[in-house]
matplotlib code that plots the C-alpha trace (Angstrom):
import matplotlib.pyplot as plt

x = [180.7, 184.4, 185.5, 188.9, 191.7, 194.8, 193.7, 195.2, 195.7, 195.0, 197.8, 196.4, 196.3, 195.1, 193.1, 191.3, 187.5, 184.4, 183.9, 180.3, 179.4, 176.0, 174.7, 171.9, 168.3, 167.9, 171.6, 172.8, 175.2, 177.3, 178.3, 181.1, 180.5, 181.9, 184.8, 185.7, 185.4, 187.8, 190.2, 190.2, 191.0, 193.9, 195.1, 194.9, 196.3, 195.1, 191.6, 189.5, 186.0, 183.2, 179.5, 176.3, 173.6, 170.2, 167.4, 163.9, 160.3, 159.0, 156.0, 153.9, 151.4, 153.0, 156.0, 158.6, 162.2, 164.2, 168.0, 169.8, 173.4, 175.5, 179.2, 180.7, 182.2, 186.0, 186.5, 188.1, 186.7, 186.9, 188.8, 191.6, 192.1, 195.4, 194.3, 191.1, 189.3, 185.7, 183.7, 179.9, 177.9, 174.4, 171.7, 168.5, 167.8, 164.4, 163.1, 165.4, 162.7, 159.8, 158.9, 157.2, 160.6, 162.3, 166.0, 165.8, 163.9, 166.3, 169.3, 168.0, 167.4, 171.0, 172.5, 170.5, 171.8, 175.4, 174.9, 172.9, 173.5, 176.9, 178.4, 180.6, 180.7, 181.5, 179.3, 180.4, 179.7, 182.6, 185.0, 185.7, 183.3, 183.9, 180.8, 181.1, 178.0, 176.9, 174.0, 171.0, 173.0, 174.8, 171.5, 171.4, 174.8, 173.8, 170.9, 173.0, 175.4, 172.4, 171.1, 174.6, 175.1, 171.9, 173.5, 176.8, 178.7, 181.2, 181.7, 185.3, 184.5, 181.8, 182.6, 180.1, 180.2, 178.1, 175.5, 172.0, 169.0, 165.7, 162.8, 160.4, 161.5, 161.2, 165.0, 166.6, 169.5, 173.0, 173.5, 176.7, 176.0, 178.2, 179.4, 181.2, 184.9, 185.6, 183.6, 185.0, 182.8, 183.7, 181.0, 180.3, 177.3, 176.9, 174.1, 171.5, 168.8, 168.0, 166.9, 170.4, 171.4, 173.6, 176.0, 176.6, 179.1, 178.1, 178.7, 181.2, 182.8, 186.1, 184.6, 186.4, 184.6, 185.6, 183.9, 186.1, 184.4, 181.4, 183.5, 185.5, 182.9, 183.0, 182.0, 179.6, 175.9, 176.0, 178.5, 176.7, 178.2, 181.8, 182.8, 182.6, 185.4, 187.3, 187.3, 188.1, 191.1, 192.5, 192.1, 193.6, 196.3, 196.9, 193.3, 191.7, 188.2, 186.0, 183.0, 180.7, 183.1, 186.8, 189.3, 191.2, 194.6, 193.4, 191.2, 194.2, 196.7, 199.1, 197.4, 195.1, 192.2, 193.1, 195.1, 197.3, 195.8, 197.7, 197.1, 193.3, 190.3, 191.2, 194.4, 192.3, 190.9, 192.0, 193.6, 196.1, 196.2, 197.2, 196.5, 192.9, 191.9, 190.6, 187.6, 186.1, 187.3, 185.2, 186.2, 187.2, 190.3, 191.1, 189.1, 186.6, 183.9, 180.4, 178.2, 174.5, 173.6, 172.5, 170.7, 170.8, 168.6, 169.0, 172.3, 175.3, 178.4, 181.9, 184.4, 188.1, 189.9, 193.0, 195.1, 198.7, 201.9, 203.4, 206.7, 207.9, 207.3, 210.3, 211.1, 212.8, 210.9, 210.2, 210.0, 206.9, 205.1, 202.7, 199.5, 197.0, 193.4, 189.9, 187.2, 183.5, 180.6, 177.5, 175.9, 178.4, 181.9, 184.0, 187.0, 189.7, 192.3, 195.4, 197.0, 199.9, 198.9, 200.8, 198.0, 195.4, 192.6, 191.3, 189.4, 192.1, 193.7, 197.0, 197.2, 200.7, 200.6, 198.1, 199.5, 196.8, 193.4, 192.0, 188.5, 187.1, 184.0, 180.9, 181.5, 179.0, 181.7, 185.0, 187.6, 191.4, 193.2, 196.9, 197.9, 201.3, 201.6, 204.3, 205.8, 207.4, 207.6, 206.9, 209.0, 211.0, 209.1, 206.7, 203.3, 200.1, 198.7, 195.0, 192.5, 189.5, 186.7, 183.9, 180.8, 178.9, 176.6, 179.5, 179.3, 182.9, 184.6, 188.2, 190.7, 194.2, 197.1, 199.0, 198.5, 201.3, 204.2, 203.9, 205.5, 208.9, 209.9, 213.6, 215.2, 215.4, 218.9, 220.9, 220.8, 224.4, 224.5, 227.6, 229.5, 231.6, 234.7, 235.0, 237.5, 239.5, 243.0, 244.2, 247.2, 248.7, 250.1, 251.7, 252.9, 251.2, 249.3, 246.0, 243.6, 243.0, 240.5, 243.0, 244.2, 242.6, 241.7, 244.1, 242.5, 243.5, 245.1, 244.7, 243.4, 243.1, 242.2, 245.4, 243.9, 247.3, 248.7, 251.8, 251.6, 251.8, 249.0, 248.1, 245.7, 243.4, 242.9, 239.6, 240.4, 239.1, 240.6, 239.9, 237.7, 238.4, 237.8, 240.0, 237.1, 237.1, 234.6, 235.7, 232.5, 231.2, 232.9, 231.6, 231.6, 235.1, 238.1, 240.1, 243.2, 243.0, 246.2, 247.0, 249.6, 251.5, 251.9, 255.4, 257.0, 254.9, 255.0, 252.2, 251.8, 249.1, 249.6, 248.5, 244.9, 244.2, 242.2, 238.4, 235.5, 232.9, 229.4, 226.9, 225.7, 227.6, 229.1, 232.1, 234.3, 237.9, 240.8, 241.8, 245.2, 247.3, 250.2, 252.5, 255.2, 256.8, 260.2, 261.2, 264.6, 265.5, 268.5, 269.8, 272.0, 274.3, 276.2, 279.8, 281.7, 278.5, 276.5, 273.1, 271.8, 269.3, 267.0, 269.5, 272.1, 269.9, 270.2, 266.8, 266.2, 268.8, 267.6, 268.4, 268.0, 267.2, 267.7, 266.0, 267.3, 264.7, 265.7, 264.2, 262.5, 265.2, 265.8, 263.4, 264.3, 262.8, 263.6, 263.2, 263.8, 265.3, 263.3, 264.5, 266.4, 268.0, 265.9, 264.7, 262.5, 261.6, 258.4, 256.5, 259.6, 259.6, 261.4, 264.4, 265.6, 269.0, 268.7, 271.3, 270.9, 272.8, 272.7, 272.4, 274.2, 272.4, 273.8, 276.6, 277.4, 279.3, 280.0, 282.4, 285.8, 286.3, 282.6, 280.3, 278.5, 276.2, 274.8, 273.7, 271.1, 268.7, 265.5, 263.4, 259.6, 258.1, 261.6, 263.1, 266.5, 266.8, 269.5, 272.5, 272.5, 274.3, 275.5, 277.8, 277.9, 280.1, 279.8, 281.5, 284.0, 284.0, 286.9, 288.9, 288.7, 290.0, 292.9, 293.9, 293.6, 295.9, 298.6]
y = [118.5, 117.5, 114.7, 113.0, 115.0, 115.9, 115.9, 117.5, 114.8, 114.7, 113.5, 110.4, 109.1, 105.5, 103.1, 99.8, 99.5, 98.0, 97.5, 97.3, 95.7, 96.1, 95.2, 96.6, 95.6, 91.8, 91.1, 87.9, 88.2, 85.4, 87.7, 90.3, 91.0, 87.7, 88.0, 91.5, 90.3, 87.5, 89.7, 92.3, 89.5, 88.4, 92.0, 92.7, 89.3, 87.0, 85.8, 88.9, 88.5, 88.4, 88.6, 88.7, 91.1, 90.1, 92.6, 91.0, 91.5, 90.0, 87.7, 90.6, 92.2, 95.6, 94.4, 95.8, 94.8, 92.7, 92.5, 89.3, 88.4, 85.3, 84.8, 83.5, 80.1, 79.9, 83.6, 85.2, 86.8, 90.5, 89.9, 88.0, 89.8, 91.6, 94.0, 95.2, 94.9, 93.5, 92.9, 93.2, 91.9, 93.4, 91.0, 92.8, 90.7, 89.7, 93.3, 95.1, 94.8, 95.7, 99.4, 99.5, 99.2, 102.5, 102.8, 105.3, 102.8, 99.9, 102.1, 103.3, 99.7, 98.8, 102.0, 101.4, 97.9, 99.1, 101.5, 99.4, 95.7, 94.2, 91.7, 89.3, 91.8, 94.8, 97.7, 98.1, 101.8, 102.1, 101.6, 103.6, 102.7, 102.2, 101.5, 100.0, 99.4, 98.9, 100.5, 101.0, 99.8, 103.2, 104.8, 102.3, 103.2, 106.8, 106.2, 104.2, 107.1, 109.5, 107.8, 107.4, 111.1, 112.0, 110.4, 112.2, 109.0, 109.8, 107.5, 107.4, 106.5, 105.7, 104.0, 104.2, 101.6, 102.9, 104.7, 104.3, 105.4, 104.0, 106.5, 103.6, 102.6, 106.2, 106.4, 109.7, 110.9, 110.2, 112.3, 112.7, 113.8, 115.9, 113.1, 111.3, 112.1, 110.8, 109.5, 108.0, 107.1, 104.8, 105.2, 104.7, 105.6, 104.8, 107.4, 104.7, 104.4, 100.8, 98.5, 97.3, 100.6, 103.5, 105.2, 108.9, 111.3, 112.7, 116.2, 116.1, 112.8, 111.9, 110.9, 108.6, 107.9, 104.4, 104.7, 102.2, 99.4, 99.7, 98.4, 95.9, 94.1, 90.6, 88.1, 90.4, 90.3, 94.0, 96.9, 98.2, 95.3, 95.8, 98.5, 95.8, 93.9, 97.1, 98.0, 94.4, 94.5, 97.4, 95.2, 92.1, 93.3, 90.0, 88.6, 87.9, 87.4, 89.8, 87.6, 88.9, 88.6, 88.9, 91.5, 92.9, 94.5, 96.7, 98.5, 100.2, 102.7, 105.1, 108.5, 110.5, 109.7, 106.0, 105.3, 102.3, 99.3, 100.1, 103.8, 104.0, 102.4, 100.5, 102.5, 105.3, 103.2, 103.3, 99.9, 101.1, 104.8, 106.6, 110.4, 110.9, 113.3, 116.4, 116.6, 113.8, 114.9, 116.9, 120.4, 119.5, 117.6, 120.3, 118.9, 120.5, 117.9, 119.4, 117.8, 117.8, 118.3, 115.0, 116.7, 115.5, 113.3, 111.8, 111.1, 112.3, 110.3, 111.7, 111.3, 111.5, 111.3, 112.5, 111.3, 112.1, 112.2, 115.5, 115.1, 112.1, 108.4, 107.4, 108.6, 107.6, 106.3, 109.2, 111.7, 113.9, 113.6, 116.0, 114.6, 116.4, 115.2, 116.3, 116.0, 116.6, 115.9, 117.9, 116.7, 117.4, 116.9, 113.9, 112.2, 111.3, 108.7, 107.9, 104.4, 102.7, 99.2, 96.3, 95.6, 97.8, 96.1, 97.9, 94.9, 92.3, 93.7, 94.7, 98.3, 98.5, 102.0, 104.6, 108.0, 110.0, 111.6, 115.0, 116.4, 118.1, 120.2, 120.2, 121.2, 121.6, 121.0, 119.1, 121.0, 120.6, 119.8, 119.3, 117.5, 116.8, 113.3, 111.8, 108.3, 107.9, 104.3, 103.0, 99.9, 100.0, 98.5, 99.1, 100.5, 101.8, 105.0, 104.7, 107.4, 106.3, 108.9, 108.4, 110.6, 111.1, 108.2, 105.8, 105.6, 104.9, 105.1, 104.4, 105.8, 104.8, 106.8, 104.6, 101.0, 100.7, 102.0, 101.7, 104.2, 103.1, 103.6, 103.4, 102.9, 106.0, 107.5, 106.8, 109.9, 110.9, 111.3, 112.6, 109.9, 110.4, 108.8, 109.1, 108.1, 109.3, 110.4, 109.7, 110.2, 106.8, 107.4, 104.0, 103.8, 100.4, 101.2, 100.3, 102.9, 102.4, 104.1, 106.5, 107.6, 111.0, 112.2, 114.6, 117.8, 119.9, 116.9, 117.0, 113.8, 113.5, 111.3, 110.5, 110.9, 110.9, 108.0, 110.0, 109.6, 113.4, 115.8, 118.0, 121.0, 119.1, 116.2, 116.0, 116.6, 117.3, 118.5, 116.6, 118.2, 118.5, 114.8, 113.8, 112.9, 113.7, 113.4, 113.8, 114.7, 115.2, 112.1, 110.2, 106.4, 104.9, 103.4, 105.7, 105.7, 107.8, 109.2, 111.7, 114.5, 113.3, 116.2, 117.5, 115.8, 112.6, 109.4, 107.3, 104.1, 102.5, 100.8, 102.8, 101.8, 99.7, 101.3, 101.3, 101.1, 103.8, 103.5, 106.1, 108.1, 105.8, 106.9, 104.6, 104.5, 103.8, 102.8, 105.2, 106.9, 106.6, 109.1, 109.1, 111.3, 108.3, 107.1, 103.7, 102.1, 98.8, 96.8, 93.3, 90.6, 88.5, 85.4, 85.2, 82.0, 80.0, 78.6, 78.1, 74.6, 74.4, 76.7, 76.7, 78.2, 81.0, 84.6, 84.5, 84.6, 87.2, 89.8, 93.4, 95.9, 99.6, 102.0, 105.4, 108.3, 111.0, 114.3, 114.6, 111.3, 108.8, 105.7, 103.2, 99.9, 98.1, 94.7, 93.2, 89.6, 89.0, 87.2, 84.4, 86.8, 88.5, 91.7, 93.6, 96.7, 99.1, 101.2, 103.8, 105.5, 109.0, 111.2, 113.4, 111.0, 109.5, 105.8, 103.2, 99.9, 96.9, 93.2, 90.4, 87.5, 84.2, 81.1, 79.6, 82.9, 86.0, 89.3, 89.0, 90.6, 94.2, 94.8, 97.3, 96.2, 99.2, 102.2, 105.5, 107.3, 110.2, 110.1, 113.1, 113.3, 110.5, 109.6, 106.2, 104.6, 101.5, 99.4, 101.1, 99.2, 95.9, 93.4, 90.5, 87.3, 84.3, 80.8, 80.2, 77.3, 74.3, 74.3, 71.5, 73.5, 76.6, 74.6, 73.4, 76.8, 78.2, 75.6]
z = [74.5, 74.2, 72.0, 72.5, 70.8, 72.8, 76.4, 79.5, 82.1, 85.8, 88.2, 89.9, 93.4, 93.6, 95.7, 95.5, 95.7, 94.2, 90.4, 89.4, 86.0, 84.3, 80.9, 78.7, 78.2, 78.3, 78.3, 80.1, 83.0, 81.4, 78.5, 78.6, 82.3, 83.5, 81.0, 82.3, 85.9, 85.3, 83.4, 86.1, 88.6, 86.5, 86.1, 89.8, 90.9, 93.6, 94.3, 93.8, 95.5, 92.9, 93.8, 91.7, 93.0, 91.6, 91.6, 91.1, 92.2, 95.4, 95.4, 96.8, 94.4, 94.5, 92.5, 94.9, 94.1, 96.4, 96.0, 96.8, 96.6, 95.8, 95.6, 92.4, 93.2, 93.4, 94.1, 97.1, 100.3, 101.1, 104.4, 102.8, 99.5, 99.4, 96.6, 98.4, 95.1, 95.0, 91.8, 91.8, 88.8, 88.5, 87.3, 86.5, 83.3, 84.5, 84.7, 82.2, 79.5, 81.7, 81.4, 84.8, 86.5, 85.8, 86.0, 88.9, 91.0, 90.1, 90.8, 94.1, 95.3, 94.4, 95.9, 99.2, 99.3, 98.9, 101.8, 104.2, 103.7, 104.6, 102.1, 104.0, 106.8, 104.5, 103.4, 99.7, 99.8, 102.2, 99.4, 96.2, 93.4, 89.7, 87.6, 84.0, 81.9, 78.3, 76.4, 78.6, 81.6, 81.6, 82.6, 85.5, 86.8, 86.5, 88.8, 91.2, 91.4, 91.8, 94.9, 96.3, 95.7, 97.6, 100.6, 99.9, 98.7, 96.0, 93.0, 91.7, 88.1, 85.7, 82.4, 79.5, 76.8, 73.9, 76.2, 74.7, 76.9, 75.6, 75.3, 75.1, 78.6, 79.8, 80.4, 81.2, 79.0, 80.3, 83.4, 85.3, 88.9, 91.0, 93.2, 90.3, 90.1, 86.5, 83.6, 80.4, 77.4, 74.5, 71.9, 68.2, 66.1, 62.4, 62.0, 61.2, 63.8, 64.3, 67.0, 67.8, 69.6, 68.9, 71.3, 72.0, 73.5, 76.9, 78.3, 81.2, 80.1, 78.4, 75.0, 72.7, 69.4, 68.4, 65.1, 63.4, 65.3, 62.9, 60.1, 62.1, 64.3, 62.8, 65.4, 67.3, 67.1, 66.1, 66.3, 69.5, 71.5, 70.1, 72.7, 75.4, 73.6, 72.9, 76.6, 77.8, 75.4, 77.6, 80.7, 79.4, 77.0, 75.3, 75.1, 71.8, 73.0, 75.0, 76.0, 73.2, 70.4, 69.3, 70.3, 67.3, 67.4, 64.5, 67.0, 68.6, 67.2, 68.7, 68.4, 70.7, 68.3, 68.2, 71.3, 71.9, 73.7, 76.9, 76.7, 77.1, 78.8, 81.9, 82.4, 83.8, 86.6, 90.2, 89.7, 87.2, 87.9, 84.7, 84.7, 83.6, 80.8, 82.5, 80.2, 82.2, 85.6, 88.0, 88.9, 92.5, 91.1, 88.5, 85.7, 83.3, 83.3, 83.9, 86.6, 87.6, 91.3, 92.8, 95.7, 99.3, 101.4, 104.8, 106.6, 104.7, 104.4, 104.6, 101.7, 101.1, 97.7, 95.9, 98.9, 98.2, 100.2, 98.9, 100.7, 98.6, 98.6, 100.8, 104.2, 107.4, 110.4, 112.7, 109.9, 109.4, 106.1, 104.4, 103.1, 100.8, 100.1, 99.3, 101.9, 101.9, 104.3, 103.7, 106.9, 109.6, 111.0, 110.3, 111.8, 109.3, 110.5, 108.6, 108.6, 107.0, 105.9, 104.4, 101.8, 100.1, 101.9, 105.0, 106.1, 106.5, 109.6, 108.1, 109.4, 110.7, 112.1, 113.1, 112.0, 113.8, 113.3, 112.4, 112.8, 109.8, 109.7, 107.5, 103.9, 101.0, 98.4, 98.2, 100.2, 99.8, 103.0, 104.0, 107.1, 108.7, 110.1, 112.3, 111.5, 114.9, 115.8, 112.3, 111.5, 108.2, 105.3, 102.4, 103.1, 101.6, 103.0, 103.9, 105.0, 107.0, 107.2, 109.7, 110.2, 113.5, 112.6, 112.2, 108.4, 107.2, 103.9, 102.9, 100.3, 99.5, 98.2, 95.7, 94.7, 92.1, 94.2, 98.0, 100.3, 101.6, 105.3, 105.9, 109.3, 111.4, 111.3, 114.4, 116.6, 117.3, 121.1, 122.9, 124.7, 127.9, 129.4, 133.2, 135.9, 138.9, 139.6, 143.1, 145.3, 145.8, 149.3, 149.5, 145.9, 145.5, 142.3, 144.0, 145.4, 149.1, 151.3, 152.6, 149.1, 148.3, 144.8, 143.1, 141.8, 138.7, 136.9, 133.1, 131.6, 127.8, 124.8, 122.9, 119.4, 117.6, 119.6, 120.5, 124.2, 124.5, 125.1, 122.2, 122.1, 119.7, 122.2, 124.0, 127.7, 131.1, 134.4, 137.6, 140.2, 144.0, 144.4, 141.5, 139.2, 135.5, 132.6, 129.0, 127.2, 123.6, 122.2, 119.2, 119.0, 118.5, 120.1, 122.5, 124.7, 127.8, 129.4, 132.1, 132.3, 135.4, 137.8, 138.6, 141.6, 141.2, 139.2, 137.8, 139.8, 137.7, 134.4, 131.3, 130.6, 127.5, 124.6, 125.2, 122.7, 123.2, 121.9, 120.8, 123.8, 126.2, 129.5, 130.2, 133.3, 132.3, 134.5, 137.3, 137.5, 140.6, 141.2, 144.1, 145.7, 147.5, 146.3, 145.0, 145.3, 143.5, 142.7, 142.3, 143.7, 141.5, 142.3, 141.1, 140.3, 140.3, 137.3, 139.0, 138.4, 141.1, 143.0, 145.8, 143.5, 142.3, 143.6, 145.2, 149.0, 149.9, 152.4, 151.6, 154.4, 153.9, 156.8, 156.3, 158.3, 158.8, 160.2, 163.7, 163.4, 163.9, 161.7, 160.2, 158.7, 155.7, 154.2, 150.8, 149.7, 146.2, 143.6, 141.4, 139.2, 142.3, 142.0, 145.1, 145.4, 148.2, 147.6, 149.5, 150.8, 152.2, 149.7, 150.5, 153.3, 153.6, 152.7, 153.4, 151.6, 152.8, 152.0, 154.6, 153.1, 152.7, 154.5, 152.4, 150.7, 151.5, 149.9, 147.0, 147.6, 146.5, 146.1, 147.8, 150.9, 151.1, 149.2, 150.5, 148.3, 148.5, 146.3, 145.4, 145.6, 143.4, 142.3, 141.6, 141.9, 139.7, 138.3, 140.0, 143.3, 142.7, 145.4, 144.4, 146.5, 146.3, 147.8, 151.2, 150.6, 153.1, 155.7, 153.8, 150.7, 152.4, 153.9, 150.5, 149.1, 151.9, 151.2]

ax = plt.figure().add_subplot(projection="3d")
ax.plot(x, y, z, "-o")
ax.set_aspect("equal")
plt.show()
């Protein structure tokens, strides 16, 4: 058998579960067991549910044992516990000294209860199980594990505290069955056989000989009880009392043979999760611990353990994750469903996402598996990965990945979708800057995004060419602010105002302002008043009528009028290009053409052309008759 020297350690995956506490022959439940239960509760945090399972004979003459359960007052309930931990204290004090009640019988009664009788609505066998026991109680937890193993139920850990089977009680030697993943043994033996009990190492366990307790056990009834205080000191790292006696700092060192207080004992449980010494680990998880076949009987439960996300502990929503685990069901196929939960308790309705299920076949031994799961639709947050394994009979067990560092789901990266700017370029037949029903689209016009802000098309600018109907679509754009311009075709001018910059979102298709172009000509000019300082609206150069006569070859003449605005400006739009245009002013009442100024202009405008600013008419007030007579004299 292996003793503790320098151990190779097993990488851990973690989960909450049921901790079972048992004492030796005749020991009261109020001793180290209740102290450990309270210290585990403190270590885990919150109100951990605690129950006492009492095993006692019935009133019938055959002496059959009847288990009954009560909850420890002031403790939590399984459905509301965030940790998912449940503590079960075994009370068999009334029969522990009676040789007619063999441990295999007592253990089978307890194991059957775990598998068949709900406690507050929960079958305790559905959760991972850790058993801790002193002295003869180690034989009891062996037998509990044995019966569970015959139904295919795995036990995550057994902890021996000075194991001491009693031949006078017909106890079997310590036996580690093949359904137990890890066993650790804290024993001492002074070599003097006595009635107080002596511990022993066990094949297949991680064995730590705490021999120094024999000379440092003041306050205990005997050294055989001191390992309970030693182990409790690794649960509560600051406590000085372990229920049956003091906890001494001198018990702990800093070497493999005498480990530090925070480097042994409870650290190997599923509630802390340190790597376990491989000497106590079963072969399925890479250990060297020997095991004894438990056999099989009746319906076989499915199991999952060593649940690990191999693709890291942080990923974006929507990513696929790879999950490895061990699975076994000796009786048939199972369905394994994977969940992300906000707590480590599968019974408090906190599963936030179902990552899918797989069907796994019958297997006589633990089989490694790897599955790829999708996290599509999972909201960002922190989660615990849970595997639920259910056999054809509906028996269900749970396992969790990590209870010390949850998985982190980050927001899904925003998918960069191409965005598009659309619009139309039209032939503005009237030159009005507004698209009318009769205005057709202009094909083959280049429209572009002015990336550099130069107002000129460059080869690097995203662009599109209008189709036969004048429509364009500039595609493949990323979110941003863009200015869209056109290359005005030769012989035309743009009649619409340049569009304002637009903000384009991811994947958006946005219609921007259309572009109007025209071949029509525009003529504009102004009227000014000479010798007048306008003081009223009547003295302003507005209201003058300007007449344009357009002479079209073979089509005669057409007349157009324009009235000046407050600044004296006038404009003629929509003119046929290449015509001979005569522009004249019709003087307003009270005004006449100023002497020595032009009364008309003759112009010719090309396609899309403009004549602006060069046409100027000067008007002067008409003096009253008396004023003219005085002027004549």
